[in-house]
C-alpha positions in Angstrom: 53.6 113.4 117.1 57.3 113.7 116.9 59.2 112.0 114.0 61.1 109.0 115.1 62.9 108.4 111.8 64.8 110.2 109.3 63.8 110.4 105.6 65.4 107.4 103.5 67.9 110.1 101.8 69.6 110.9 105.2 69.9 107.0 105.9 71.4 106.7 102.5 73.8 109.6 103.1 74.7 108.2 106.5 75.5 104.7 105.0 77.7 106.2 102.5 79.6 108.2 105.2 80.0 105.1 107.2 81.6 103.4 104.3 84.0 106.3 103.5 82.2 107.5 100.5 82.0 111.1 101.5 81.1 112.7 98.1 78.2 110.4 97.7 77.1 111.0 101.2 77.3 114.7 100.6 74.9 114.3 97.6 72.1 112.2 99.5 72.3 114.5 102.4 72.2 117.6 100.5 69.1 116.5 98.6 67.4 115.7 102.2 68.5 119.2 103.3 67.0 120.9 100.4 63.8 119.0 100.6 63.4 119.5 104.3 61.4 122.6 105.4 61.6 122.2 109.2 64.2 123.0 111.9 66.0 119.6 111.5 67.4 120.8 108.2 69.8 122.5 110.3 71.1 119.1 111.4 71.0 117.8 107.9 73.4 120.8 107.0 75.8 119.9 109.6 75.8 116.1 108.5 76.4 117.2 104.8 79.1 119.5 105.8 80.8 116.9 107.9 80.9 114.7 105.0 82.6 117.4 103.0 85.2 117.9 105.7 86.1 114.1 105.2 86.0 114.5 101.6 88.3 117.4 101.5 90.7 115.4 103.9 90.6 112.5 101.5 91.6 115.0 98.5 94.5 116.5 100.7 92.6 120.0 100.8 93.3 120.5 104.5 92.7 124.3 104.6 89.1 123.8 102.8 88.5 120.9 105.2 89.2 123.0 108.4 87.1 126.0 106.9 84.0 123.6 106.3 84.7 121.9 109.7 83.9 125.3 111.5 80.7 125.7 109.5 79.6 122.1 110.2 80.1 122.5 114.1 77.8 125.7 113.9 75.0 123.6 112.5 75.7 120.5 114.9 76.0 122.2 118.2 72.7 122.5 120.1 71.3 119.3 119.1 70.8 116.7 121.8 73.4 113.9 122.2 71.0 111.4 120.3 68.5 112.6 117.5 66.2 109.9 116.1 68.7 107.3 117.0 71.8 109.0 115.6 74.5 109.8 118.0 75.1 113.5 117.4 77.5 113.9 120.0 79.6 111.1 119.1 79.9 112.6 115.5 80.6 116.1 117.0 83.5 114.3 119.0 85.0 112.7 115.7 84.8 116.0 113.9 86.6 117.6 116.6 89.3 115.0 116.7 89.5 115.2 112.8 89.9 119.1 113.1 92.9 118.7 115.4 94.5 116.3 112.9 93.6 118.7 110.1 95.5 121.5 112.1 98.5 119.2 112.4 98.5 118.5 108.7 98.3 122.2 108.0 101.6 122.5 110.0 103.1 119.9 108.1 102.4 117.0 110.4 99.7 114.8 109.0 98.7 112.0 111.4 99.7 108.3 110.5 95.8 107.6 110.4 92.8 109.9 110.4 89.8 109.9 112.7 86.9 109.7 110.1 83.4 110.8 111.1 81.4 107.7 111.4 77.6 107.7 112.2 76.9 105.7 115.2 73.5 104.6 116.1 71.4 103.6 119.2 70.9 99.9 119.0 67.5 100.1 118.3 67.9 102.3 115.3 70.8 100.3 114.0 68.4 97.9 112.4 66.3 100.5 110.8 69.4 102.2 109.2 70.3 99.4 107.3 67.6 100.0 104.7 
């Protein structure tokens, strides 16, 4: 039977991400990634790297953010639009928009406001992710 839920550590990480607590999100997601032996660990790695991208932007490390963005996308492509209720495609789109803003910042034109990667859920999963 296919899994329908993520482990609690993934939900914790995604909740932190949604609140803009990217360092903490990375910590939770890295734990889940390390503990997962199956193929979905690739998705977890992409999620934790998405948190690292945002953390680097928060710290003003645009070069590091762009470098990690490219790695994150390699782990996020190939997944369906929605996995276990998480809208992976929406997250990829957020990261792509953020990458464009990072490139502008690297050229000396940071945006007025950043596009932060925010986990989005299908309605039925939203209640489950509230923990």
